[in-house]
C-alpha positions as CSV (number, residue, x, y, z in Angstrom):
1,X,195.1,-200.4,153.3
2,X,191.7,-199.4,154.5
3,X,192.7,-195.8,154.3
4,X,193.8,-196.2,150.6
5,X,190.6,-198.0,149.8
6,X,188.5,-195.2,151.4
7,X,190.3,-192.6,149.2
8,X,189.7,-194.6,146.0
9,X,186.0,-195.0,146.9
10,X,185.6,-191.3,147.6
11,X,187.4,-190.4,144.3
12,X,185.3,-192.8,142.2
13,X,182.1,-191.6,143.8
14,X,182.7,-187.8,143.6
15,X,183.8,-187.5,139.9
16,X,180.6,-188.7,138.2
17,X,178.5,-186.5,140.5
18,X,180.6,-183.4,139.5
19,X,180.4,-184.2,135.8
20,X,176.6,-184.7,135.9
21,X,176.3,-181.4,137.7
22,X,178.3,-179.5,135.1
23,X,176.4,-181.1,132.3
24,X,173.0,-180.2,133.8
25,X,173.8,-176.6,134.7
26,X,175.4,-175.6,131.4
27,X,172.6,-176.4,129.0
28,X,170.0,-173.9,130.2
29,X,172.6,-171.1,130.2
30,X,173.5,-171.8,126.6
31,X,169.9,-172.0,125.4
32,X,169.0,-168.9,127.3
33,X,171.8,-166.9,125.8
34,X,170.9,-168.1,122.3
35,X,167.3,-167.1,122.8
36,X,168.1,-163.7,124.1
37,X,170.5,-163.0,121.2
38,X,167.9,-164.1,118.7
39,X,165.3,-161.8,120.3
40,X,167.6,-158.8,120.2
41,X,168.4,-159.4,116.5
42,X,164.7,-159.8,115.7
43,X,163.7,-156.6,117.6
44,X,166.5,-154.6,116.0
45,X,165.6,-155.7,112.5
46,X,162.0,-154.8,113.2
47,X,162.9,-151.3,114.6
48,X,165.3,-150.7,111.7
49,X,162.5,-151.4,109.2
50,X,160.1,-149.0,111.0
51,X,162.8,-146.3,111.2
52,X,163.8,-146.5,107.5
53,X,160.2,-146.4,106.4
54,X,159.4,-143.4,108.7
55,X,162.6,-141.6,107.5
56,X,161.5,-142.0,103.9
57,X,157.9,-140.8,104.6
58,X,159.1,-137.7,106.5
59,X,161.7,-136.9,103.8
60,X,159.0,-137.1,101.2
61,X,156.8,-134.8,103.2
62,X,159.6,-132.2,103.5
63,X,160.4,-132.4,99.8
64,X,156.8,-132.1,98.8
65,X,156.2,-129.0,101.1
66,X,159.4,-127.4,99.8
67,X,158.4,-128.0,96.2
68,X,155.0,-126.5,96.6
69,X,155.6,-123.5,98.9
70,X,159.4,-122.9,99.0
71,X,162.3,-123.7,101.4
72,X,161.7,-121.0,104.0
73,X,159.7,-122.3,107.0
74,X,158.8,-118.8,107.9
75,X,156.6,-118.5,104.9
76,X,155.7,-122.2,104.6
77,X,153.6,-123.6,107.4
78,X,153.4,-127.0,105.7
79,X,157.2,-127.2,105.8
80,X,157.2,-126.1,109.5
81,X,154.9,-129.0,110.3
82,X,157.1,-131.4,108.3
83,X,160.2,-130.3,110.1
84,X,158.5,-130.7,113.4
85,X,157.6,-134.3,112.5
86,X,161.2,-134.9,111.5
87,X,162.5,-133.6,114.8
88,X,160.0,-135.8,116.7
89,X,161.1,-138.8,114.7
90,X,164.8,-138.0,115.3
91,X,165.6,-137.7,111.6
92,X,169.3,-136.8,111.1
93,X,170.1,-133.2,110.1
94,X,171.8,-134.3,106.8
95,X,168.6,-136.2,105.8
96,X,166.4,-133.1,106.4
97,X,168.8,-130.9,104.5
98,X,168.8,-133.3,101.6
99,X,165.0,-133.4,101.5
100,X,164.7,-129.6,101.4
101,X,167.3,-129.5,98.6
102,X,165.5,-132.2,96.7
103,X,162.3,-130.2,96.9
104,X,164.1,-127.5,94.9
105,X,165.5,-130.1,92.5
106,X,169.0,-129.8,94.0
107,X,171.5,-132.0,95.9
108,X,172.9,-130.9,99.2
109,X,176.0,-129.7,97.2
110,X,173.8,-127.5,95.0
111,X,174.0,-129.7,91.9
112,X,170.9,-130.3,89.8
113,X,169.2,-133.6,90.4
114,X,168.4,-136.1,87.7
115,X,165.6,-138.6,87.8
116,X,166.3,-142.3,87.5
117,X,163.8,-145.2,87.3
118,X,165.0,-148.7,88.2
119,X,162.7,-151.7,87.6
120,X,163.0,-155.0,89.5
121,X,161.3,-158.3,90.4
122,X,161.5,-159.1,94.1
123,X,161.0,-162.5,95.8
124,X,157.4,-163.9,95.6
125,X,157.0,-162.5,92.0
126,X,156.5,-159.0,93.4
127,X,157.2,-156.2,90.8
128,X,158.9,-153.0,91.9
129,X,159.5,-149.6,90.4
130,X,162.1,-147.6,92.2
131,X,162.3,-143.8,91.6
132,X,165.5,-142.0,92.4
133,X,166.7,-138.4,92.3
134,X,170.5,-137.9,92.3
135,X,173.4,-136.0,91.0
136,X,175.4,-139.2,90.7
137,X,173.4,-141.4,88.4
138,X,175.9,-144.2,87.7
139,X,176.7,-144.6,91.4
140,X,173.1,-144.8,92.5
141,X,172.3,-147.2,89.7
142,X,175.1,-149.4,90.8
143,X,174.3,-149.3,94.5
144,X,170.6,-150.0,94.0
145,X,171.2,-152.8,91.6
146,X,173.6,-154.4,94.0
147,X,171.1,-154.1,96.9
148,X,168.4,-155.8,94.8
149,X,170.6,-158.7,93.8
150,X,172.1,-159.1,97.3
151,X,168.7,-159.7,98.8
152,X,167.4,-162.1,96.2
153,X,165.8,-159.8,93.6
154,X,166.3,-159.4,89.9
155,X,166.7,-156.2,87.8
156,X,164.2,-156.6,85.0
157,X,161.5,-154.5,83.2
158,X,158.3,-154.1,85.3
159,X,156.8,-150.7,84.5
160,X,154.4,-152.5,82.0
161,X,152.6,-153.8,85.1
162,X,151.9,-150.3,86.4
163,X,150.3,-147.1,85.1
164,X,152.0,-143.8,85.7
165,X,149.6,-141.2,87.2
166,X,149.5,-137.7,88.8
167,X,148.0,-137.4,92.3
168,X,146.9,-134.2,94.1
169,X,145.7,-134.4,97.7
170,X,143.8,-131.5,99.0
171,X,143.9,-130.3,102.6
172,X,141.2,-132.0,104.8
173,X,138.0,-130.2,105.1
174,X,134.9,-131.5,107.0
175,X,131.9,-132.4,105.0
176,X,133.6,-132.6,101.6
177,X,132.2,-135.1,99.1
178,X,133.9,-136.1,95.8
179,X,130.6,-135.9,93.9
180,X,130.1,-132.3,94.9
181,X,133.5,-131.4,93.3
182,X,133.1,-133.5,90.1
183,X,132.5,-130.6,87.8
184,X,135.5,-128.7,89.2
185,X,137.7,-131.7,88.6
186,X,136.4,-132.2,85.0
187,X,137.0,-128.5,84.2
188,X,140.5,-128.7,85.6
189,X,141.3,-131.6,83.4
190,X,141.4,-134.4,86.1
191,X,140.9,-138.0,85.2
192,X,139.2,-138.9,88.5
193,X,138.4,-137.6,91.9
194,X,137.8,-139.6,95.1
195,X,137.8,-139.2,98.9
196,X,140.6,-141.1,100.8
197,X,140.4,-142.8,104.2
198,X,141.4,-139.5,105.9
199,X,138.5,-137.6,104.4
200,X,140.6,-135.7,101.9
201,X,139.8,-135.1,98.2
202,X,142.2,-136.8,95.9
203,X,142.4,-135.7,92.3
204,X,144.1,-138.0,89.7
205,X,145.6,-136.6,86.5
206,X,147.9,-137.3,83.6
207,X,151.5,-137.2,85.0
208,X,152.5,-134.3,82.7
209,X,149.5,-132.2,83.9
210,X,149.8,-132.8,87.6
211,X,150.8,-129.4,88.8
212,X,148.6,-127.5,86.3
213,X,145.5,-129.5,87.1
214,X,146.1,-129.3,90.9
215,X,146.5,-125.5,90.9
216,X,143.4,-125.1,88.6
217,X,141.3,-127.4,90.7
218,X,142.5,-125.7,93.9
219,X,141.6,-122.2,92.7
220,X,138.2,-123.3,91.3
221,X,137.2,-125.4,94.3
222,X,138.6,-123.0,97.0
223,X,140.7,-125.8,98.5
224,X,144.4,-125.9,99.5
225,X,146.8,-128.4,98.0
226,X,148.5,-130.6,100.7
227,X,150.4,-133.1,98.5
228,X,151.3,-133.3,94.9
229,X,153.1,-136.3,93.3
230,X,153.6,-138.5,90.3
231,X,153.4,-142.2,91.1
232,X,153.2,-145.7,89.7
233,X,149.8,-147.3,90.2
234,X,149.8,-151.2,89.8
235,X,147.4,-152.6,87.3
236,X,144.5,-154.3,89.3
237,X,144.9,-157.6,87.3
238,X,148.6,-157.9,88.2
239,X,148.3,-157.5,92.0
240,X,150.2,-160.0,94.1
241,X,149.1,-161.3,97.5
242,X,152.2,-162.1,99.5
243,X,151.4,-164.6,102.2
244,X,154.6,-166.6,102.3
245,X,156.5,-165.6,105.4
246,X,159.9,-166.3,103.8
247,X,159.0,-164.0,100.8
248,X,157.7,-161.3,103.1
249,X,161.0,-161.3,105.1
250,X,163.0,-161.2,101.9
251,X,161.0,-158.3,100.6
252,X,161.3,-156.4,103.9
253,X,165.1,-156.8,103.8
254,X,165.3,-155.4,100.2
255,X,163.0,-152.5,101.1
256,X,165.0,-151.6,104.2
257,X,168.2,-151.6,102.2
258,X,166.8,-149.5,99.4
259,X,165.3,-147.0,101.7
260,X,168.7,-146.4,103.2
261,X,170.1,-145.5,99.8
262,X,170.3,-141.6,99.8
263,X,169.1,-141.3,96.1
264,X,166.0,-143.4,96.5
265,X,162.9,-141.3,96.5
266,X,160.0,-143.8,96.2
267,X,159.4,-147.5,95.9
268,X,156.2,-148.8,94.3
269,X,155.1,-152.5,94.5
270,X,152.2,-154.4,92.9
271,X,151.2,-156.0,96.2
272,X,147.6,-156.1,97.6
273,X,148.9,-154.7,100.9
274,X,151.5,-152.0,101.6
275,X,154.8,-153.4,102.8
């Protein structure tokens, strides 16, 4: 009888201790795993955003250099530098080839590219103008619209909130001052001339006169053209200051998705800061 009682006592005493031990030891492991997974997802999203933005910038640099001085790196030092930047950034070969072809107005298959402008309103009342170049207009239009709607945006007219301008950036030269080149800019037909944060002279023009004004100014001022583009400049009275974290994340998601679309060339926003 005493032996049976001892076994019952031992059984009733050991079970609660074991359950308590299991309960205590499992909680930290679950929380730790959840935290680690969340951190990995956050870091990956952040890295993907940086990579997509960098890929678009390098592709634009390659296209611009090709457009100005041709597709052969042997005779185009600007393209050689752009290709070096692409290699350093581990840009895929297909992206580089597409950028060189785009600079010649062609797709990688040799088809002529068509321009396509898509307007949208993003979360936080941020207006966007998306410029595309493609040989498959309907497909790109469908894919871009789908990406905008998927991430909380709306396809709607927004270009009235921007002004289309031509921009020519000259190669950096020490000691240059915009005022010293004002006469050259006026004679070339420019609408404005400034110095950017890198110390380069920037000439603004009517979009249709961008290349002509840039080449005339370059010859007159004795400076080399580094970049030449037509862009959408947001009207100062329509600028939006995005401070809400939720809106910022939503906009980042849309921009990352759009930058991954092969036909998307540039994205312009009416925000006070670049996103």
